[in-house]
N, C-alpha and C positions, 0 to 999 in steps of 0.2 A: 820187616816180616815179610814172608812170601805170600802171594795172593791166596786168599782163603779158598779158591776153587782147586788148588792142587793138592797133592798128597801131603806135603809138609804141613799145610794148614789144617788138613783133616786129622792128622796125627796130633797137632796142637789142641784142636777142639776136643778131641776125645780125652786128652790128658786133663784139660780143663773141666769137662764134665765129670770125670771120676774124682777130681780133687774137691775136698771140702773147704769151704770158705771159713776163715778164721773168725771166731765169734767176737762180738763186743765192740772192738775199737772203733774210733771215729772214722766215718766214711766207708766202713766195711759192710757190703751187702750180706744179707742172711742166706745161708745154704738153702737151695731149693726154691728161693724166691728172690733171685738176684735183680735189684732195680738200681739202674744207673741214673743219677740225676746230674744233668748238665746245664750249667748257667752260661748264658751268652746274651749278647745284645742283638736283638732280632733286626735283620734286614730281610723282611719276609713279606710276600704278597700272595703266593699261591703255592699248591703242592702239584699242580698240573705240569708235567715235564715239558709239554709244548709251550707253555707260557712263563715258566719260572726263569728268573735270570738274576736272583739275588743270592747273596752269600748264605744266608740261613736256608733258603730254599734248596741250594745245592747240597748242603750239609744233610738235609732230610731226604732229599732225592736219591742220594748216594746209598742210603740205608734201604730204600723202598724199591728202587728200580735198578736191576741189573743192566749192564751195557754190553755191547759186543766186544769192546776192549777196556782195559783198565790199566793201572800203574801198580808196580810193586812197592807198597808202602808209601814213602815219600820220595821215591826215585821218579823223577819226571823226564828222564833221559831217553827212556824206551818204553812205548806201549807194549803190553803183555795181553795175552788171550784172556777172555772171561766167557761170555756167551758164544763167542767165536773161539774156536780151538786153534785156528791158524789164520794168518793174513799175508797177502803178497801185494806189494805196490808195484805196478808196471814200471819198466825203465824210463818211460816218458813222464811219469808221475801222474797219468791220467785216469788209471783203472785200478781200483783197489778191490781185490777178491778175497772174501772171507768164508771160510768153512764153519758152519755151526756145530757146536758140541752137541751130543746127544743127551737125553735125560734131563734137560732143564725143564722146570714146570713153574706155572703161576702160582700164586697164593692160594687159588681155589682148587689146585691140584691138577689142572688141565695142562697138556703139554705145550711148550712154547715152539712155535713153528716159524718157517721162513716167511709165511704169510703175515704173521705177527710183526716181523721185523720190517717188511716192506711197508705195511700200514703205518707203523710207528714212525719211521723216518720220513715217509711221504707227508704224514700229518704234521710233523714238526716243520717240514719245509714249506708247506702250503697253507699252514694255519695263519701265517702272518703275525705270529706273536713275537715277543722280544728275541728269543733265540733263533728265529727261523733263518736268519742270514747265515748261520753256520753251514747250512747245506744248500746255499744259493748255487744254482746252476749245476747241482749234483743229481744225476739220474739214478734212482734206486731200482734194481731189478732182481728178480729170483731167477737164478740160472736152473737149479733143480731144488729138490726139498731140503737140501743141506748146503746150498751155496748162494751167496748174495754178492752182486757186483754193484760197485759205486763208481759211476763214470762221470768225469768233470771234462768240460770242453777245453779247458786249460790245465796246464800241470798243477797239481794240488797236493804237494808233498806234506802239507799240514794235516791232511784228513785222518791219518792214524792217530794223531795227537788231539784231534776234536772228538772222535768217537767216545773216548772215556767220560766225556762231560755228562753228568747225570741228566741234562735235558734231552739226551739222546737215549734215555732209558727206554726199554721195550715194554710196550702196553699189551695187555690181553685184549686183542682186537675185538673179540666177540663180546666181552663185558663192556668195553669202552663204547662200542657201537650201540649197544643196548641203552646206554645212558647218554646218547646224543653226540658221540664222537663222529667226527667226519674227516675227510682230508682237504677241507678248505676252510675259508673264514666263517662259515655257517655253523661250525663246531659249537656245541653247547654242553660239552662234558666236564668243563671245569668244576661246576658246583659238586658233581659226583666225586670227582678226583680230589676234591678238598675235604671229603669226609670218609672216603674208603680207598682201598688199594687195588690197583689193577696191574701190578707188577710182579716180578719174580724174585725180588731182593730178600734178604734175610730178615727184614722187619716189614710189618704192616702198619698203616695208620689206625690208632685207636681213637684219637681225637685230635683236632687241628684248629688252633685259633691263631690268627696272624698278629694279634696284639700281646697274648699272654703266654700260651703254652702249647707245645705240641707233645703228644704222647704216642710212642711207638710200642708195639709189642713183638715178640719173636714170631716169625712165620713158622708155624708148625709143619708145614708141608715144604719147606726150604729144601731143595735138592743138594746143596752143598753143605759145608761145614756149619753146624748150628752156632749161632752167636752165643757168647758166654752170658749175656744178660737177658732175662726174660722180658724185662720192660725198660724203656728208656724215656725219662721225662726230661724235655728240653724247655727251659724256662727262660722268659725275657727279663733279664735283670741288669740293672746299672752296673758298671765295673766295680764301684766302691762296695756294693752290696754282694757282688760275686766274691770279692776277697773275704768278707766276713763270712759267708755261707760256706765256702771251702775250708776255712779255718776251724769252723766249729762242727763240721761234719754234716752240715745240712745238704750239701752237695758233694759230688765226687770229682767233678771237672769244672774248672772256671776257664773259659776260652778267651776272655777279652781284657785281660789285665795289661796295664802299661808296665814298662820296665821298672818304674819306681814302685808301683803297687805290688809287684812280684818279689820285691826285696824282702829279705829277713823272714822268709816263711818258717813255720814250726818244723822241727826234724821229721815229723811224721808225714809231710807233704813233698811231692816232687815237683820240680819246676823244669819245663821244656822250654828252652831259649833257642830261637832261631830267627832268621831274618824274615820279615813279612814280605809277601809279594804284592801287597796293596800299595797303590800309589795315590796319594791325596793331591788333588789339583783344583786350581781355580779355572773357571771358564767365563768367557765374556761373549754374550751373543752377537752375531753378525747380522741378525735380523733387524733392519732398520725399523720396521713396524713395532718392534718391541722396545728398541733403544737406538736412538741416533748418536748416543754417546759412545757405547761399547762397540758399535758396528764400525767404528774408526779403527783401522788397524794400528794406527799410531798409539791409540789408547792402550791396547793390549801390550804394545812394546814398553809403554810407561809403567804399567803394572808389573811386567816381567823384570824390569830394571828396578823397580821401587820396592820390591819384596825383600825383607831381611831373612834369608834363608837360614843363616846361622842361629838367629833368635828363635826361629820356629823349631829347629832341631833341640834347642834347650828346653822348650815347652814340651816337646814330644818325649824326652827322656831316654834313658839307656836303651841301646839297640836300634834307634832310629837312625836312618841315613838320608841325605838329600837325594832327591830323584833327578838325575841329569836329564832324563827324557821321560816319556810316557810308558815305555817298556821297562819293567822292574829288573833289577840287577841279576836275578836268577835265570833269566831266559836269554836265548841267543839273540844277539843283535842289540842288546842294552848298551847305551852309551857309556864310556868309562867315567869314573868320578871327576877326573880333570876337565871334563867338558861341561860340568855343572856350572850354571850361571852364578855370579856374585852380585851382591847389591851395588848399584851405581846410581845414587840419588841424582847426581848431576845430569847423568845421561837419561834418567827418567823424566826429569824436569824439561829436558831438551826435547824428548819425544812428545811430551804433552804439549809443549809449545808448538811444535811442528804439526800437531794434530788440528790446531785452530780452535780447540775446546777452551772455553774460558770458565774457570772454577767449576769443573764438572761434578755433578752429584749422582751417585748410582747407588742401587739397592743390591745387596749381597744376601742371597737366600741359602740356607743350609738346613739339614734335618737336625731339629733340636735335641731329640732324645738319643740319636745314633752315636755310639762310640766305635772307632775303629782300632781294634787292638788295644782296647782300653782307653784310647785317646778320645776325648771329647772334641768336637769341632769347634765349640764355643770359644775357647781361649785362642785358637788359631785364628778364628774370624776377627776377634778382637785385636790380635796382633797385626793382621793384615790391615785392618782399619787404621790403626795408629801408624803403620808404616806409610800407607798411601796418603794420609793427611800431610805427611812432611813433604810429599811430592806435589800437593796442590790438588788431590783427589779427595772428595768427601764421600765416604762409604757409610751408608745406612744399613745396619745389620737387621736381617729379617729371619730369625729362628723359627722354624715351621715344623709341625708335626710330621714324621717320616712319610706317611701315606700321601699326604697332601704335597709335600716337597718333591716326592718322587713323581707324582702326576705332573706337577709344574715343569719339572725338569725334562721329562719324557715328551710332554706336549709343547716344549719350546717357549714357555712363558717367563723363564727367568731371565732377568737382565744380567746379572752375575750369579754364579753358584759356586759353592765350595762342596765338592764331592770326592768320592775315592773310586777306584777302579781295581778289580781283582781279576786275574787271568781267567778267561773262559776255558782255556786249555793252555798248557804250558809250551806254547809256540808263538812266536812274535806275530804271525799272520793275524792273530785275534785283535791286534791293536790297530789294524788298518781301518777299523770302524770309526777312527778319529779323523780320517781324511775326508775332503770335500765330497759331498754326495753320498757318504756312508752314514749308517744309523746315528751315531753320536754326533757327527758334524751337522746332520739335518736338524737336530734338535736345536741347533744354534743358528740355524738359517744359513749354513755354509754349504752352498748348493755345488753340484757338479759344474766344473767349468771355472770355479773361483780361483783355482790355482792349478793350471793344466800341468805345469811342470811337476809339481808335487804329485798330482794324480797319476801322471806317467811313471814316476819313481816307485809309487805304490804298486802299480801293475807289474813292474819289473821285479819287485820284492816278492810279490805273491807267487810269482812263477819261477823264481830262481831255484835251481837244483844244486845241492851240495851245500855243506855247512859254511864254508868260507865265503862263497858268493852270497848266501843269504845273510850271513852276518853283516857284510858290507852294505848290502842293499838296504837292510833295516836301519842300520845306523845312519845312512844317507838320509832316509825318510825322516828320521827323528830330528836330525840336524835342521833340515829345512822347515819341519813342523814347528820347532823352537822359534825359528826366525820370523815365521810369517802366520802361524796359526793362532786361533783364539783360546788356547790353553796355556796354563802356566803350572807345570809339574812342580810340586813342592817337596814331598818327602815320602819315604817309605817307613811307617812306624815299625817298631820291633814286635815280634811275635812271642808272646810268653803265655804258656798254657800250664796251669797248676792242677795237679791231680793228687787225689788220695793214694796212699801207698798201696791200696788194694787193686788199683787199675794198672794193668800192664799192657804193653804192645802198642803204645801211642806213638803215632808218627805223623807230623804235620804235612799237609798237602796244600799246595797254593791254590787249588780249585775248590775242594770240598772240606778243607780244614783238617777234618778227622774223619776216617772211616770207622764208624761205630762197630762194624762187624769184625774188625780186626782187634778190637780190644778184648783183653783177658781180665779175669778176676781171681783174686788169691785171698 
């Protein structure tokens, strides 16, 4: 589907507004009061764009906050205009110039200006929240009332792919400042942004609860094509219940079904099957203060060789694939399937012996209630526990509520963890955060200087120009990361989205899953 801000989307929205909804049937919204109910498994902490970095947050943020650039449906190969009507990246990759479109307005009806853009992007960068690194080293400037420049010290060819991320949504700076927003770590606007909207998107927040439910309503002052649904109710529901709800018409979309759960759906339901861009991985801290066991590099090697990858794929079900590296298969620079590791129990035992560790015992933490594409982490953890027991490693499982587990993970308290990573933007540069001294690595105590060769390879990849050069550079980074890093990429689960027949226009996107404003109703 074409972007909703262009003429094609406007014509589509007009046609939808004029058409009457069919009455009665399961999952069909009523004419004049279209409510869409979406069931998903929450990975959600905040609605503040400057602080959000979770999958459900990006899903909500995409509906509430417009960005300078976006993507056309599920196509991630080329960023397209949104709040910016055009953009040009300089030949050296250091300067991105964007010309703003006219007529864009916030949900309170006030015009969106270049000053709002500068404030929003500067706040994101300097707030020091989870997504702040996306604009590290990027200078944001207003050239005139309709032109913005983003200047990087080094070539930054990924920047156009970064800007569509909902964390770079543009805030109404006057409203945000009135509720404590600043462009530094003293910012206190999160409480307000968790209860109200300061964006220009097609929806506004009616209610927001990180544990149970988020309710959005259509932005009556939206400047673009009006969304087809008057209200969207997003519920935190386990995958098995999602299946039941969509089958009996209590919801119109189930986002997190596994391949097996999505089988044999009734004729009145539609199933969208595609590869997931989520990578489930193990990590082992290198922080000796947290664990003297996992900080031994040979321990990570023993784990990497001891995992039964084929067995994990059997658990994951239809559509899942092994992850050869940390970059998912859809993105430039992903490792080929033939480079994926295979189980080597003898090699794992040899690595453990070389570590000098005797009968090691470690704790593996993971979010207990979280499902990734319908896949619970519990059976994966149990299978890893069984695999490593054969190697001589005792694994004590520690299922933990999501909010607590996420805090432990981010604060570097986990000895071993089982987590997943989805792309911040569909460009491999987003995965450099796993290198020494970068945000994810620092959570594991893997500091700058820990692997200077890998860090230099990362710097080369970040500034490479041209698809072929970038593809090779990122593949080289992953190869070394697999050999010496504290991560063990496991698999990419399948993406299966089930919808009622009344829902049209759904396209899977690897960053925000689904763009609610692109959905139609019949």
